[in-house]
C-alpha positions in Angstrom: 42.4 112.2 87.5 46.1 111.3 88.0 46.9 108.5 90.3 50.1 109.4 92.2 50.3 106.2 94.2 53.9 104.8 94.4 52.6 101.2 94.1 50.9 99.4 91.3 47.3 98.4 91.6 47.6 94.8 92.9 46.8 92.0 90.5 44.0 89.7 91.7 45.3 86.1 92.0 44.5 82.7 93.4 45.4 82.0 97.0 48.9 80.4 97.0 47.8 77.3 98.9 45.0 76.7 96.5 46.9 77.4 93.2 49.8 75.2 94.2 47.6 72.2 93.5 45.8 73.2 90.4 46.6 74.2 86.8 44.2 77.1 86.5 45.7 80.5 85.8 47.5 82.0 88.8 46.8 85.7 88.1 43.2 86.6 87.4 43.7 89.9 85.6 42.5 93.5 86.3 38.9 94.5 86.3 38.0 97.5 84.2 38.0 99.7 87.3 41.4 98.5 88.3 42.8 99.0 84.8 41.5 102.6 84.7 43.0 103.2 88.1 46.4 101.8 87.2 46.3 103.7 83.8 46.0 106.9 85.8 49.5 106.4 87.2 51.0 107.0 83.7 52.5 110.4 83.2 52.2 110.4 79.4 55.9 111.4 79.1 56.7 113.5 76.0 59.9 111.4 75.6 58.6 107.9 76.6 61.5 105.8 77.6 59.1 102.8 78.1 58.6 102.7 74.3 62.4 102.6 73.8 62.5 99.6 76.2 59.9 97.6 74.2 61.3 95.3 71.6 58.4 96.0 69.2 57.9 99.7 70.2 54.4 99.5 71.4 53.0 103.0 71.7 52.6 102.6 75.4 51.5 106.0 76.6 49.0 106.2 73.8 47.3 102.9 74.6 47.4 103.6 78.4 45.7 107.0 77.8 42.9 105.2 76.0 42.6 102.7 78.9 42.3 105.7 81.3 39.5 107.1 79.1 37.7 103.7 79.1 38.1 103.3 75.4 39.5 99.7 75.5 38.9 99.0 71.8 41.0 101.9 70.8 43.7 100.8 73.2 43.7 97.4 71.6 44.0 98.9 68.1 47.0 100.9 69.2 48.8 98.0 70.7 48.2 95.7 67.7 49.5 98.2 65.3 53.0 97.0 66.3 52.3 93.9 68.5 50.4 91.0 67.0 50.1 89.0 70.2 49.2 91.2 73.2 47.3 88.6 75.1 50.5 86.5 75.1 53.1 89.2 75.7 51.0 90.7 78.4 51.4 87.4 80.3 54.9 86.1 79.5 56.9 89.0 78.2 59.6 90.1 80.7 58.3 93.7 81.1 60.2 94.2 84.4 63.5 94.2 82.4 62.2 96.0 79.3 59.4 98.6 79.1 58.7 98.8 82.9 62.4 99.0 83.6 62.5 102.4 81.7 59.4 103.8 83.3 60.1 107.1 85.2 57.5 106.2 87.8 59.9 103.4 88.8 62.5 106.0 90.0 60.5 106.7 93.1 58.2 103.7 93.6 56.9 101.0 91.3 56.7 101.5 87.5 53.4 101.6 85.7 52.0 98.0 85.3 52.4 98.1 81.5 52.2 94.3 81.1 49.1 94.0 83.3 47.4 96.7 81.3 48.3 95.1 78.0 46.9 91.8 79.2 43.7 93.5 80.3 43.2 95.2 77.0 43.8 92.0 75.0 41.5 90.0 77.3 38.8 92.6 77.2 38.9 92.6 73.4 38.8 88.8 73.2 35.9 88.6 75.6 33.8 91.5 74.3 34.7 91.9 70.6 37.1 89.2 69.2 36.5 90.3 65.7 38.5 88.1 63.3 40.8 89.8 60.8 39.9 89.7 57.2 42.3 88.5 54.4 43.8 91.3 52.4 44.1 91.0 48.6 46.8 88.4 47.7 50.0 89.5 45.9 50.5 85.9 44.7 53.8 85.4 46.5 54.0 82.2 48.6 56.1 82.2 51.8 56.8 79.3 54.2 57.1 79.8 57.9 58.8 76.9 59.8 57.6 76.8 63.4 54.4 78.1 64.9 55.7 79.6 68.1 55.6 83.4 68.9 58.3 84.2 66.2 56.5 82.2 63.5 53.1 83.5 64.5 54.2 87.1 64.4 56.0 86.6 61.1 53.0 84.9 59.6 50.6 87.6 60.8 52.8 90.4 59.4 53.3 88.8 56.0 49.6 87.8 55.7 48.7 91.4 56.4 50.9 92.5 53.5 49.2 90.1 51.1 51.6 87.2 51.1 50.3 83.6 50.8 51.6 82.1 54.1 52.0 78.5 55.0 53.0 77.8 58.6 54.6 74.3 59.3 54.5 72.9 62.8 56.4 69.7 63.8 54.0 68.8 66.7 50.3 67.9 66.4 49.2 71.3 67.8 50.1 74.7 66.6 51.6 77.2 69.1 55.2 76.0 69.6 56.7 76.8 73.0 53.5 78.6 74.0 51.7 75.2 74.1 54.4 72.7 74.9 56.6 74.7 77.2 54.6 77.3 79.1 52.2 75.8 81.7 48.5 76.4 81.6 48.7 78.3 84.9 50.9 80.9 83.2 49.3 81.0 79.8 45.9 79.3 79.2 46.0 77.3 75.9 42.6 78.6 74.8 44.2 82.0 74.4 46.9 80.5 72.1 44.3 78.7 70.1 42.4 81.9 69.6 45.5 83.5 68.1 45.9 80.6 65.8 42.3 81.0 64.7 43.0 84.6 64.0 45.9 83.7 61.8 43.8 81.3 59.8 41.2 84.0 59.4 43.9 86.1 57.8 44.4 83.3 55.3 47.4 81.6 56.9 47.5 77.9 56.1 48.5 76.0 59.3 50.0 72.5 58.8 50.8 70.3 61.8 52.8 67.1 62.1 55.2 68.6 59.5 58.8 68.1 60.6 60.7 70.3 58.1 64.0 68.5 57.3 62.2 65.1 57.5 58.8 65.4 55.9 60.0 68.1 53.6 63.4 69.8 53.1 63.8 73.5 52.7 65.0 72.9 49.2 61.8 71.1 48.5 59.8 74.0 49.8 61.5 76.3 47.3 60.7 73.7 44.6 57.1 73.8 45.6 57.0 77.5 44.7 57.7 79.2 48.0 59.8 82.3 47.4 61.1 82.7 50.9 61.3 80.5 54.1 61.3 81.9 57.6 62.8 79.5 60.1 61.5 79.9 63.6 62.1 76.4 64.9 62.8 77.5 68.5 64.7 75.5 71.1 63.0 72.1 70.9 66.1 70.1 71.9 67.3 70.1 75.5 70.9 70.6 76.7 72.2 68.1 79.2 75.1 68.5 81.6 76.9 65.4 80.5 77.3 64.1 84.1 76.9 60.6 85.5 73.3 59.6 86.2 71.6 61.5 83.5 70.3 58.3 81.9 68.9 56.9 85.1 65.2 56.2 85.5 63.4 59.3 86.9 65.8 61.8 85.3 64.4 63.7 82.4 64.9 67.0 80.6 62.6 69.9 81.4 61.6 69.9 77.7 60.2 66.4 78.0 58.6 67.0 81.4 56.9 70.2 80.3 55.8 68.8 77.0 54.2 65.8 78.6 52.6 68.0 81.2 51.4 70.9 79.1 50.9 69.8 75.5 49.9 66.2 76.4 48.0 67.3 79.6 49.5 64.6 81.7 48.0 66.3 84.8 44.6 65.2 83.8 43.2 61.7 84.4 42.3 61.1 80.8 45.8 61.9 79.4 47.3 59.5 77.0 50.9 60.2 78.1 52.4 59.2 81.5 54.5 61.5 83.6 56.6 60.7 86.7 54.9 61.9 89.9 57.5 62.1 92.6 57.1 63.3 96.2 60.6 64.9 96.1 61.9 66.7 93.0 65.1 68.4 92.3 65.2 70.9 89.4 68.6 72.0 88.1 68.6 75.5 86.7 67.4 79.0 87.6 65.6 80.3 84.5 61.9 80.4 83.5 62.0 76.8 82.3 63.3 75.6 85.6 60.6 77.5 87.5 57.9 76.2 85.2 59.2 72.6 85.9 59.3 73.2 89.6 55.8 74.7 89.8 54.4 71.8 87.6 56.1 69.3 90.0 54.3 70.8 92.9 51.0 70.7 91.1 51.6 67.0 90.2 51.8 66.1 93.9 55.4 66.7 95.0 55.8 67.5 98.7 59.2 69.0 98.3 60.7 70.7 95.3 64.3 71.8 95.3 65.8 74.4 92.9 69.5 73.6 92.4 71.3 76.6 90.9 75.0 77.2 90.5 75.0 80.9 91.3 73.3 83.2 93.8 69.7 84.2 93.9 70.5 87.7 92.5 71.9 86.1 89.4 68.9 83.9 88.6 67.6 84.6 85.1 63.9 83.9 86.1 62.0 87.0 87.3 61.0 86.9 91.0 57.3 86.8 90.0 57.8 83.3 88.5 59.7 81.8 91.4 57.8 79.6 93.8 58.0 81.0 97.3 61.2 82.8 96.4 61.1 85.1 99.4 61.2 82.2 101.8 64.4 80.8 100.4 67.8 81.6 101.8 69.8 79.0 99.9 68.5 77.9 96.5 70.5 74.7 96.6 69.2 73.4 99.9 65.9 74.9 100.8 62.5 73.4 99.7 60.0 75.4 97.8 57.4 75.1 100.5 53.7 74.7 99.7 52.9 77.3 97.1 53.9 78.3 93.6 
């Protein structure tokens, strides 16, 4: 039965005052009943604009129809026919500016919660099936993938599925790229990323860590080793500074370093091997997702006041409103504290 509600089915989540002081995932995900109810809001458009808004052209109405029918396994198979990482994209992909922005239900009311449904399907599959892919017959051609972030993982999965012998090189000691060093645990649990790496290995992808390409091996040397092609997905590992006085002072660090220490090195735990500065008052310069992640981590690391300092107005901030700590309470991003929740 169609669900003509103008609003999305609410996503269960931790209480703001509780989650502001822990690193557990903020949103808890739909139950099966909630997913079926939300799927009923989809109109199954004959000309689905949502698919046009998706960078990988997920067959959105088709998978949502399967969710409505309760056939979650079939929904997963539809999604993964074009998207190798639905558990990740369902959490961190900016659906509000892509597929959901094109949903006709959004003309009068809220669009269908496509991202939430994608996440539900991926989580259901991992928790109830989690069948590992099997290697396909090799074509004997070796390909190197530099970087194990979302670009490298997708490339490696697609190539392995076509029979290529794929080796994926990661500079850090853990595979996953920005998914493990940049995005906090409360937005993307690392166990989910690890499961995706395991699936790649099941496909036959060789994953090598502590391999800084350009230092340990050059790209020319990769070709000399027999690799016929090299995909470079090295990401944005180096920070950009503003080149202003005081940047080298104690207590000032890039968000890259701060998030890497916090997320990859788990500096928020007592047994962590890496230190991180725990300040009572923190200023974060910037208005994108990285800035929001840094601000929310600072609160969870014990800060009483966190300030977002951004050069433009709130409407111009790149970060979606869903990732902004207490965004609705702020009138001036440059002067108002974030409050007690994130």
